[in-house]
N, C-alpha and C positions, 0 to 999 in steps of 0.2 A: 243295424237296421232300426232299432228303437230310436236312436239319435236322429235318424232321418225322418222318422214319423213325428217326433216331437218338433223338429224344425218345420215340417209342413203344417202342423197344428198351430205353431207360433205365427206363421204367416197368415193363416186363416183368421186367427184371433185378432191380429193387428189390423186386418182389413175390415173388421166388423164396424158398422156405423155406430152401434150401441156399445162399443168398447170404450172405456175411459182413456185408452191409450191415444196420445197425440200422434197421428200418423200421416196426415195429409198436408200438402203445402198450404191449403186454405186455412186449416186449423192453426198452423204455425203462424200465418200472417195475422189471423184474428187474435191470437195470444199476444203477439208483439205489439199490435195496435192497441190492445187493452192496456198493456204496460205503458205505452207512450202516453195514452190518455190519462194515466194515473200520476203523471209527473206534474208537479205544481209549476205555475208560470215563472216563479222566481227560483226554482231549484236548480242546482248546478251539480256537476259530477264530483265525486270524491276523487282525491289524489293521494295515493299511497296511504289509504286508511283515514285521511283527514277530510274535514268538510261537514257541513251541517247534515247533509242527506244521510251519510253513514253513521255519524256520531249520534244524531237524534234517534236513529233506529236502534243502535246499540243501547242507548239509555232506556228506550221503550222496553226492550226485551229484558234488560237487567231489572227493571221495575216489575215486570210481569213475573219474573222468577224470584223476586225478593232479594236480589244480590246487589252489591255496591257498584259493580262495573261489569262490562261485557265487551268482547271483541268479535267482530265478524271475520270469519275465515272461509276459504274456498270449500273446505270439506271437513267432515268429522274424522277422516283418516289422518288429517293433520292436527285437528284440535285435541283429540283424545290422548295420543302419545305425548304431546306437549304438556298437557295437564299432569299426566303421570310422571313425566320427567321432572317437572317442577317440584312435585311432592317428594320425589326420590332425592333430589338435590338437597332439599331442606332437612330431610330425615337422615341423610348421609347413608342411605342403603338403596341398592338398586331393585329390591324385591317388591313386586306388586302382585296382588291376587286378582284373577279374572275368572269369570265363569267359563266352563269348557266350551260354551257356544258363543262366547264373545266375538264380535266382529273383528277385533284385533287378533284373535287366535285363528279364525276361520278364513278371513277374506283379505288380509293385508300382507301376506307373505312374511309375517313376523317382523314387520317394520319396527315395532316398538322395541324389539331386541336388537335387530341389525343396525338401525339408524340412531336409536335413542339410548342404547346401552342398558336397557332394563332387563330384568329377569322375572319371568312369570311363574306364579304359583297357581295351579288349577284349583278353582273354587267350586266344590260340590260336584254332583253328578250331572251328566250332559242333558238328561231329560227331565230335570227337576229344578224348581226354584231354590236358590241357595237359602240355607237356614242359618241361625245364629251359631249352631254347632259347626257348620261348614266354615264360617268365618273364624271361629276359634281354632279349628284344625289347621287352617291355612296360616294362622298367625304364629305357629310354632317356629316359622322363620321370621326374621326381623322385618316386618312389612312397613313400607312407606305409605302405601295406599291400597285401598280395595275398590275395585270397579264393580258396580251393580248396574244392571240394565233394566229399565222400566219403560214399557213392558218388554218381555223377553221374546224376541222375534222367532227364534229357532224352535220354540216350544209353543207356538200358537198364540203369542201375545199374553201369556200368563203373568200374573203379578203376585208378590208376596202379600200376606195379610197386613193391614195397616199396623196393628200392634206388633207384629213380627218385625216390620221395617223400622219402627220406632226403636225397638229393643236393639236391633243391629246397629243403628246410628248411635245410640247412647253408649253401647259397648265399645264401638270403634273410637269414640271420643275419649272414653275413659282410658283406653290403651294408647292414646296419642297417635292413632292411625287415621289418616285422612280418607274420607269417603268421596269417591267421584261417581257422578251419575252419567251413564250412557243413556241420555234421554232422546235418542234419535226420534222416537215416537212418543215422547212424554206427553204430547198434546192429547193422546188418547186416555190418559190415566185419571184425570179429575172425575169423570162420571162414575168410575168404579169406586174410588175412595170417598167421594163426596167431599173433596177438599180442593182448594185452589192449587194452581201451579206453584205459587210461592210457598204454600204450606208443605207441599211435597219436597220442593227444592231446599227448604230450610233444613232438612235432615242430612244434606250433603254439603261438603266443603267446596266442591266445584261441580259445574253442570254443563253438559254439552247438549244442544238441541239442533235438529236438522230442519231445513225448510222445504226440501223437495219431497220429503215423505209426509203424506197427509195434507200438506198445505199447498201443493201444486207449484212450488217454486222451481226455478231453473236448476239451481244448485246453491250451495252455501250452508254455513252453520254458524252458530254462536257458541263461544265458550264464556261462561260467567262465573264470577267468584268475587272475592274482596279486591279492593283497588290495587293493592300491592301485587297480588297474584296475577291480575290481568296486565299490569305493567310489565311483569316478567314474561308473560305469555306473548306479548307483542314483540319482545326481543327474539324469542324463539320462532315466532311466525316469520320474522325477517330472515332468520338463519335458514329456515326451511323453504324459503322461496314463496311463501304465501302472502306476502305483503305486496299484492299486485298493484300496478299503476292505477287501475280503476276497477271497482266492483259494483258500480251502480246498477247494471241490469239485474244482478242477483239480489241486491238489496231491495230494489223496487218490487221485484216479483215476491220476495219474502214478505215484504210489508203488505202487499195485496193479499197474499195467502193468509196471513194472520187475521186480517180484517174479514175476509170472506169465509174461511173454513173453520177457524177456531170456534166460533159460536155454535157450530153444528155438531160438535163431537158427540154429544149425548145421542143425537138422532142417528149418527153413523153407528154407534155402539148398539143401539136398539135394532137397527136394520141387520146388523151382524147376528144378533141373537135370534131374530125372527127367521132369517134365512138358514141358520144352523139348525133350527128346529125342523124346518121343512126337509133339509137334507138328511137329518138323522132318522126321519120317518121312512127313508128309502132303503130297501134291502141291499146290503153290501156296501153301505156308505156310512162313514162315521167321522164326526168332527173332533178335533183336539184343540182345546178342551170341549167337552160336550156342551157346556154353556159358555160362550165367549165372555171374557172379562173386559175386553176392549173391542175395537172395531176391526179386529182381524182374528183369523184362526187358521188352522191347518186342517186338511181334509184327506182322508184315505178312501180310495175307491177300490173295491175288490173286483178287478176285471183284468183280463189278459190285455196288456198294452198293444199287442199287435192286432187285436180286434177292436179295442176301444178307440184308439187314436185315429185310424182311417175313418171310422163311422162318425166320430165327433168332428173331425176336420170337414167332412162332407156336409154335416149338419150345420156347422157354423157358416159355411159358404152359402148354403141354401137359405138359411133363415136370417142371416145378417145380424146376429146378436150373440155376444160372447157370454156364455154361461159360466164356464170355468176357465181360468187362465192356464197357460201352458204348465204342465207338471214340472216340478223341480226334481222329482225322482220317479223312475219307473222301473219296477223289478218284475220278477216272475209272479204273475197273478195279482199285482196291485200297482196303483199309481198314487202319488202324493202331490197335493196342490196347496198353495197358499192364497187365501182370499182376504182382501182388504176392502173396506167399504167407505164410500164417500159419495160425491155428487154424481159419479157415473151410474151408480146403482139407483139413485133417486130420480133418474130420468124416466123411470117406469114406476107405477104404483105397485103395491104388494100383490094385489089381485092379478095383475098382468104378469108379474114375476112367477106367481104360483102356476099360472097356465104355461109359461115358458118352460119352467122346470118339469112340469108334468109331461110335456111333449118331448123334452130332451131325454127324460128317463125312459119313456116308451120307445123312442126311436133309436136311442144309442145304448143305454145301459140294459134295457130289456132284451137286446139282441146279442149281447156279448156273453 
């Protein structure tokens, strides 16, 4: 029953004009036309990863991350296990350490083990940012690499302290253990640390970034590191079927996303903090963390899902504005949501959002 209610809520959410979700044929046509307009008159498609369009973009991202080289891949699900496999081959041990909430552990059916022959060591507690002590505990096995995620999606976009991160990086290098960055949402981190992407990435031996998260891309990722590492990664990309005949639509979208959205990350983080403050003032509602460190957070609403979801679905349909995304978990007496902030939120000013939230609370939460 709850699954059906969530499905109905998802449909209502996707139909909202003020949702950031791309859902209409017209919005799709507009997006594709914008990408077509962004192509230079002399630009040509890439062919099997070669050509100025893709190579120039790879160079741009490598420079942004302060790395020697980079390779564009279809997905992080391909890029990250390739990185770990390369470090494992060089260290001659299959052991890698990953947080309990790593995407590789939760959402990829253990592909890093089944397809890439790696063995995972769980790093730290599921609901906490890994500490140096966690790294040291995991290293009781002969580790080739440690994966750290910045920010950590499953715990509301939290980050380790800068000094803690530096200490972890220094310790790993002293031990000869490679440090890989799951930077799917790395774009969100500079405002919190007050440091550039390159300064953050300098603490890691290899870095993965995504372009459809936060940057509005269609799909695609980049894996960055030293030149020899990336040359080896390209071999594995071919083995894994990721060296597609052409990737130019994804590259163009990623390029546009970097130019359009990356400069606004501080504003998105500030919007997240402001909205979290409004939500935490509502009885029975709490964000995790209480003050967001990035432009995302998780939200717990204490309400009966069988009462909340029908009311919220009807409210969305009536008011045509998506206040909360579909819940990712609903249990007895509570619901959990994940909120991410970008241009969709900024289509209304804060005073307008305050009024929207007040009405939503009164009409939905106040009656549950």
